[in-house]
KOLNU-860556 format. One line per field, with one value per residue (C-alpha): x, y, z; residue in three letters. Coordinates in pm, whole numbers, plus 50000, padded with zeros to 5 digits. Layout:
BEGIN
c1 = (X:...)
c2 = (Y:...)
c3 = (Z:...)
rest = (ALA:...)
//
This chain:
BEGIN
c1 = (10605:10698:11044:11249:11263:11641:11867:11681:11960:11972:11831:11506:11504:11301:10970:11112:11398:11162:10934:11231:11330:10975:10974:11293:11137:10847:11086:11278:10948:10842:11168:11126:10772:10895:11180:10978:11058:11437:11725:12094:12236:12461:12153:11992:12310:12323:11967:12017:12324:12284:11919:11860:11708:11660:11978:12211:12468:12208:11993:12042:12105:12429:12669:13012:13127:12976:12631:12640:12695:13072:13400:13674:14047:14059:13800:14011:14307:14456:14786:14647:14605:14934:15119:14940:15029:15397:15334:15120:15393:15648:15421:15333:15505:15477:15125:14980:14663:14483:14150:13972:13689:13417:13575:13350:13336:13626:13862:14120:14121:14167:14464:14632:14579:14745:15064:15059:14942:14799:14454:14227:13928:13657:13427:13138:12803:12640:12467:12478:12850:12927:12758:12960:13279:13201:13134:13471:13687:13527:13705:14014:13865:13663:13384:13331:13026:13225:13578:13771:13878:14240:14422:14779:14858:14740:14402:14283:14016:13990:13718:13540:13576:13412:13085:13086:12811:12921:12768:12694:12765:12733:12957:12797:12880:12607:12744:12774:12468:12417:12251:11982:11694:11321:11008:10899:10591:10604:10971:11300:11484:11772:11697:11950:11970:12224:12504:12538:12741:13022:12938:12973:13286:13452:13367:13558:13882:13866:13978:13700:13717:13367:13337:13174:12847:12840:12810:13066:12939:13137:13136:13267:13378:13296:13195:13519:13713:13524:13595:13966:13942:13791:14076:14325:14167:14196:14516:14775:15056:15056:14911:14595:14608:14333:14300:14039:13976:14024:14253:14442:14246:14401:14281:13956:13846:14002:13814:13737:13571:13280:13010:13158:13242:12917:12859:12619:12687:12406:12452:12796:12658:12783:12547:12486:12130:12154:11774:11726:11614:11741:11865:11941:12242:12573:12614:12975:13200:13571:13796:13955:14288:14409:14110:14185:14554:14470:14214:14478:14716:14447:14402:14771:14860:15151:15130:15355:15310:15087:15115:14906:14797:15022:15340:15240:15169:15487:15686:15519:15624:15304:15492:15730:15431:15287:15623:15624:15294:15311:15242:15150:14857:14589:14322:14498:14769:14573:14316:14587:14785:14476:14387:14734:14723:14394:14533:14843:14726:14694:14386:14224:14286:14658:14641:14286:14325:14557:14704:14736:14916:14887:14996:15148:15473:15592:15966:16142:16018:15746:15794:15491:15620:15987:15945:15690:15586:15358:15266:15397:15089:14842)
c2 = (85335:85614:85760:85660:85919:85927:86108:86396:86655:86652:86945:86887:86875:87114:86987:86920:86710:86525:86444:86303:86086:85955:85871:85670:85500:85392:85251:85062:84939:84808:84616:84472:84356:84188:84020:83881:84171:84124:84271:84273:84586:84618:84642:84894:85104:85092:85227:85486:85629:85559:85490:85691:86030:85968:85823:86050:86074:86061:86353:86728:86804:86981:86739:86896:87210:87432:87410:87032:86735:86704:86858:86657:86729:86904:87157:87239:87376:87367:87266:86914:86874:87047:86804:86507:86639:86589:86216:86215:86390:86127:85853:86014:85889:86021:85969:85917:86070:86109:85947:86053:85850:86053:86397:86570:86945:86929:87098:86818:86817:87194:87178:86891:87050:87367:87160:86909:86938:86607:86488:86465:86230:86211:85917:86068:85903:86207:86444:86730:86686:86645:86980:87148:86999:87130:87478:87480:87300:87396:87231:87129:86786:86521:86317:85944:85728:85406:85277:85291:84966:85042:85315:85433:85690:85770:85692:85881:85770:86030:85944:85719:85366:85451:85515:85180:84952:84693:84373:84392:84078:83955:83680:83481:83160:82988:83104:83398:83610:83855:84171:84284:84529:84470:84670:84633:84821:85049:85146:85019:84796:84550:84182:83897:83582:83301:83410:83209:83197:83443:83641:83331:83209:83550:83573:83250:83420:83645:83535:83708:83693:83670:83916:83830:83973:83683:83906:84085:84316:84447:84487:84306:84523:84278:84555:84746:84428:84384:84749:84688:84390:84615:84862:84579:84477:84823:84965:84873:85077:85323:85346:85388:85603:85530:85793:85730:85662:85306:85039:84724:84408:84342:84685:84684:84360:84435:84280:84626:84734:84495:84736:84783:85108:85221:85596:85850:86214:86469:86848:86810:86574:86216:85949:85574:85527:85428:85422:85790:85997:85763:85962:86271:86148:85988:85630:85513:85240:85261:85105:84764:84839:84480:84360:84621:84524:84154:84226:84428:84134:83900:84145:84136:84470:84534:84720:85022:85181:85226:85500:85725:86052:86269:86086:86071:86445:86535:86314:86499:86835:86984:87154:87310:87434:87590:87750:87914:88089:88451:88461:88829:88742:88728:88630:88310:88200:88134:87916:87731:87666:87544:87314:87162:87109:86919:86710:86611:86590:86235:86355:86476:86325:86248:85895:85779:85854:85625:85625:85300:85290:84990:84963:84785:84855:85116:85124:85261:85382:85645:85990:85967:85653:85744:85741:85574:85308:85046:84790:84521:84574:84490)
c3 = (77715:77955:78003:78306:78583:78594:78841:79005:78973:78592:78393:78205:77824:77615:77469:77123:77261:77492:77199:77005:77301:77332:76960:77008:77311:77094:76834:77105:77246:76906:76872:77221:77141:76823:77015:77305:77541:77545:77345:77427:77584:77278:77057:77292:77297:76916:76897:77172:76999:76628:76538:76215:76289:76661:76816:77009:76728:76450:76569:76545:76912:77000:77168:77213:77388:77655:77500:77467:77695:77720:77601:77431:77430:77089:77211:77518:77322:76972:77136:77171:76796:76723:76950:76797:76452:76534:76570:76257:76058:76160:76025:75693:75380:75022:74890:75239:75379:75713:75797:76116:76263:76433:76404:76659:76604:76357:76603:76589:76211:76204:76442:76258:75916:76042:76087:75799:75439:75317:75206:75512:75515:75781:75844:76041:76121:76286:76039:76290:76359:75990:75924:76201:76060:75712:75848:76023:75769:75439:75149:75345:75424:75243:75400:75361:75429:75470:75497:75170:75005:75089:75280:75331:75595:75946:76096:76405:76653:76928:77183:76935:77069:77405:77217:77034:77167:77423:77554:77927:78131:78486:78617:78899:79083:78880:78544:78305:78231:77948:78071:77833:77821:77870:77950:78312:78437:78136:78169:78030:78275:78298:78232:78258:78048:78028:77796:77476:77156:77098:77411:77632:77455:77482:77852:77914:77807:78113:78459:78652:79030:79175:79469:79804:79669:79423:79115:78895:78620:78325:77948:77640:77348:77068:76826:76888:76814:76488:76399:76456:76225:75956:76001:75960:75631:75471:75626:75366:75520:75807:76155:76358:76674:76927:77201:77467:77833:77945:78081:77991:78071:78411:78529:78332:78499:78838:79131:79270:78943:78995:78868:78522:78347:78183:78215:78066:77981:77977:77992:78153:78419:78451:78581:78544:78417:78047:78016:78102:77802:77528:77232:77441:77635:77546:77669:77696:77830:77904:77641:77695:77529:77564:77361:77092:77079:77049:76776:76592:76610:76477:76186:76102:76260:76492:76822:76772:77114:77417:77679:77895:77736:77952:77853:77489:77468:77655:77416:77128:77273:77411:77695:77440:77242:77556:77641:77298:77375:77492:77871:77838:77611:77879:77627:77516:77756:78081:77905:77711:78029:78213:77924:77909:78284:78245:77958:78156:78517:78655:78843:78519:78173:78189:78330:78256:77884:77687:77338:77142:76808:76576:76217:75924:75743:75995:76059:76367:76703:76733:76883:77111:77280:77314:77694:77919:77667:77832:77566:77799:78016:77739)
rest = (MET:GLN:GLU:ASN:GLY:GLY:PRO:SER:ALA:LEU:PRO:SER:PRO:ASP:PRO:GLN:ALA:LEU:ALA:ALA:SER:ARG:ALA:LEU:LEU:GLU:ARG:ILE:GLY:ALA:GLU:LEU:ARG:ALA:ALA:GLY:ASN:TRP:ILE:SER:PHE:ALA:ARG:TYR:MET:GLN:MET:ALA:LEU:HIS:GLU:PRO:GLY:LEU:GLY:TYR:TYR:ALA:SER:GLY:ALA:ARG:LYS:LEU:GLY:ALA:GLY:GLY:ASP:PHE:VAL:THR:ALA:PRO:GLU:LEU:THR:ALA:LEU:TYR:GLY:ARG:ALA:LEU:ALA:ARG:GLN:VAL:ALA:GLN:LEU:LEU:GLN:PRO:GLY:ALA:ALA:ILE:LEU:GLU:PHE:GLY:ALA:GLY:SER:GLY:ALA:LEU:ALA:ALA:SER:VAL:LEU:ALA:GLU:VAL:CYS:VAL:PRO:TYR:PHE:ILE:LEU:GLU:THR:SER:PRO:GLU:LEU:ARG:GLN:ARG:GLN:LYS:GLN:LEU:LEU:GLY:GLY:SER:ALA:GLN:TRP:LEU:ASP:ARG:LEU:PRO:GLY:GLY:PHE:ARG:GLY:VAL:MET:LEU:ALA:ASN:GLU:VAL:VAL:ASP:ALA:MET:PRO:VAL:HIS:ALA:LEU:ALA:TRP:THR:ARG:GLU:GLY:VAL:LEU:GLU:ARG:GLY:VAL:CYS:VAL:ASN:GLU:GLY:GLN:LEU:ALA:TRP:SER:ASP:ARG:GLU:ALA:THR:GLY:LEU:VAL:LEU:ASN:SER:SER:LYS:ASP:LEU:ALA:ILE:GLU:ILE:PRO:PRO:SER:GLY:ARG:TYR:GLU:SER:GLU:LEU:ALA:LEU:ILE:ALA:ARG:ALA:TRP:MET:GLY:SER:VAL:GLY:ARG:VAL:LEU:GLU:ARG:GLY:ALA:LEU:LEU:VAL:ILE:ASP:TYR:GLY:PHE:PRO:ALA:ARG:GLU:TYR:PHE:HIS:PRO:GLN:ARG:SER:MET:GLY:THR:LEU:ALA:CYS:HIS:TYR:ARG:HIS:HIS:VAL:HIS:HIS:ASP:PRO:PHE:TYR:LEU:PRO:GLY:LEU:GLN:ASP:VAL:THR:ALA:HIS:VAL:ASP:PHE:SER:ALA:LEU:ALA:HIS:ALA:ALA:GLY:ASP:ALA:GLY:LEU:GLU:VAL:LEU:GLY:TYR:ALA:ASN:GLN:ALA:GLN:PHE:LEU:ILE:ASN:CYS:GLY:ILE:THR:ASP:LEU:LEU:ALA:ALA:GLU:ASN:PRO:ALA:ASP:MET:GLN:ARG:TYR:PRO:SER:ALA:ALA:ALA:ALA:VAL:GLN:LYS:LEU:LEU:SER:PRO:ALA:GLU:MET:GLY:GLU:LEU:PHE:LYS:VAL:LEU:ALA:VAL:GLY:ARG:GLY:VAL:GLN:GLY:SER:LEU:LEU:GLY:PHE:SER:ARG:GLY:GLU:ARG:SER:GLY:THR:LEU)
//
C-alpha cells in the first residue's frame, strides 16, 4: 500500500521516518485485509497514534517544541504552570499527590513542582516523551504504566483528551453513517457504513440539524467518556483538571460546524488529511466538554468548574506573576509577555482552550473559577 500524497505544502520526512510510516501502513493494511477492508476511524486513529513502536506517540520522533510538530502551553512559559499550581495547591489535602496524564516534555510538571512539594506521578504512553520527562525531572517524579487502584489528590490532563481516538460520523437524511477507513486504489480512504450499536445509540442523543448539503460530519468521543469513567472509579477524593481546546455540545455540534473538528499537526503545519504519513503526524479532534461533564456525572463525580483558559489563568494570577517579572531582563521578559498574551488572547488560546474541573469530596469554590464560570453551558 502506498502513502497518500497529502497537502503539497508540507515538508518531506527523512528516509528513516518515511520507512517507519510505511511500516505502519503495512500493519494498517494487514488489519484492513483481516477485517474485510473496513475499520472504524477510531481504530485507525488508535493505530496511527498509539500502535506499539510505530504510532505517533509510540515512536521515537520528536513531537513537542520548535523541532517537533506543535507547541503546548507549558512550553510557552513557566508562568502557565506556576499559575496552574495555585489552583492545584488549593485542592491538595494532607497525604495527597498529583497525577499527570500525558506529561509532554515534562515542562508542566517542572513548573508545578517548583511551587508545590508533593509526590508527582506521570502516566505516559510515549516512550520518547517519557525519556524526555525523566531527563528533565530526574527523581522528582514517578512514572506509572496504568491507573492506580485508588488515588487522592489532583489529576492533570493538559492537551491529552484531544488525542484520544474518536468515532467519525455523518448524519444524513437517510440515517446516521459511521465513517471508517478502507483501501481504495492502493491508498487509505474514507468509507461509510450504517452506524450500529453504541455509536448509533449515542448519535441519537444529539439534535443534529442536517444542512442544505444533506450531510453533517462530526465526531463522538466515546473513548474519552470511557476514560472519564475510569477516572471516576479511582479518584477517591480530589479533582481532575482537563485543559484542552474544544466546546460545549451546543457549539461543538453547531450547524455551521458541519465538517467536524478533525485536524492534523505536522512540523507546525495544520491540515485535514488524517491519512497522510500515518505515525508521523498528530491526529486530533476538539474536545466535547459536555460529553466529558456528563460522563463525570455518570461516574459519580461533580462538576467543580468550567471556564475558558484566559479567565481561569487570570483567576489564578498569571497577570500578577507576569507583573512580578523584571521588565529590564530582555532575555526573559519579552518572551514571557508574548507567551502570556498568546495564552490569554481570544484570537489565540484564551477562548478556544477551556478548563473543566470535576471531582469528589471537594469543598468550597475553586480559585480558577471565581469569575467567568460557565458550567451552565455544558
